[in-house]
C-alpha positions, 0 to 999 in steps of 0.5 A: 543459391539453394545451399546459401538459402539452406545455410541462412535458414539453418542459422536462423533456426539455431538462433531461434532455438538458442533464444527459446532455450535461453535461461537467466539467473535469478537470486532468492531475495525474500524480503520478510524472511531468510529463505523462500519456499519451494513448491512442486511444479506441474507442466499442465498448470500452464493450461489448467488456469487456477493453481492451488499450491499445497505444502512446500517441499523445501526451502531455498535460503536468500542468495541462492541462484536459480535459473529461469527460462522465459519461454516456459516459465509460469509467471502467473497468479496462484493460490498460496496457503494463508495463516488462516484456516481454509484461506488462501493468498492469491499471489504471483509465482514463477517456475525456477530450475534448481539442481536440474529440477523445476519448482514454483516459488513466490515471484516476489522472492526473486531478483535478477542476478548479475550474471546475465547478458547485457540488456536483459531486463527483469521479466519477473518483478515489475516493482523496482523499489522492493529489492533495495536497501530501503525495500529490505529495511521497510520489510522489517518492523524496525522503521515502524518501531522507530515511528512509534518511538519518535512519535511517543518522544514527540508527544512527551516533549510537547507536553513537557514544553508547556513549562520548559519552553526551550524544549519545544524545538525538539518537537518538530525535529522528532516529528519530522523524523517520524513523518519522513520514515512514513513518507518514504515507506509509502514511496518505497513500498506503496500500499505494501508498506502495510504488510505487517497488518495483513491478516493473511500473513499474521494471526488476527490477534497480532494484527489487531494489536498492531492496528491499535499501535498504528491508531495510537501513532495517528492520535499522537500526530494529531494531538502533539501538534496542539501541545506544540502550539500551546508551548510556543504560544501565539496563533500559529497556523498548520491547517493551510497546507492540509486544507489546500491538499484536501481541496486539490484532491477534490479538484483532481477527482472532479476533473477526472470524472468530468474528463470521462464524459468529455473525452475529446478534451480529457487531457486538457481537463485533467491538466487544468485540474492539476494546475488548479490543485497546485494553486490550491496547495500553494495558496494554503502554504502562502496563507500559513507562511504569512500567518506564522511570519506575523506571529514569530518572525520571518525565518522562524515563520518560514521554517514552521510553514515548511514543517507544517507542509511535511506534517500535513502530508504525513498526517494525510498519509497516516490517516489514509493508510490506517483506514486502508489497514482497518478495511483490509484487516476487517474486510470480511467482517465489514462485507458480512455486516454490510450485507446483513444490514442491506438484506434486513433493509430490503426484507423490511420493505417486502416482508410484513412485520405483522399481520392481522384481520379487521372485524370486517374481514379485511386482512392488514399487513404492517411494514416497519422500515429498518433503520441503521 
């Protein structure tokens, strides 16, 4: 009996050791480069907390296989050097074994290889869309250049269509192409679709230039639709879906806030908000469809209403992303200016702007409110 028990314990120990020492194959797959940087690894970093990476010690080209052991792998946030002086990027890193030696690399530059046991899930990357064909495409400037070119052509044809009305059919086609690229960019990369205006990755001059181009795209989206309306003629409607979406977002935010106070009915409240939001969007779509059908007929009116939905969604995404991009690029400046204004407002309340003494000896302090 003792022999059997000892054998079972030994088998379990071997199994446990085998599991702990298991290493899995990952492949270098940097999205915005053809290689990833290697940084020195120090085992003490497991307990030190903050890790400030210095200069890279080498590069690994895309397609290179590395080994990662889950039990001793550092998958944590560390500080990488930024393009800006005296600045760092707080991002994920993983410890990999390459040629028998350990290094740290950016975890976003790794993807699980195919030469792994069945059932092993990627324990490095949480995002599934990044290391795909679309993820790679949206990690280049190509799609964003396409958006700029398509919106430029949309605006040009919308202007020409004022006299040559038959060209107006090209306007929604070109615009839908640009909007589809915008929508899929957000669906694929989320807010990371704005990587190309990240001041931690690119010089500020380049970021500002790209923001100007982004702003130009949004302006063209807004005004090209007006040119299109003038070219087609009639009182065409495009605002319905936009108003419906804005109202729906407001309803959902309100329902979420209410649910925070009535937690026992939170799920019902949020679901009700979603239903009411959906009704709001549906009403906006129906109103737009009815108005357009009256103006240009059933088939054309329905087609134009579908286009209006895509247009409104694309415009909202573009505006929100532009605002996020501006805040990201100028966050430090915004915080500094806002903090300075706040300090001036507070100081104007507690520090007198001037003092004087009356003839009777009374000392007077004069306060002037600071207004933005």
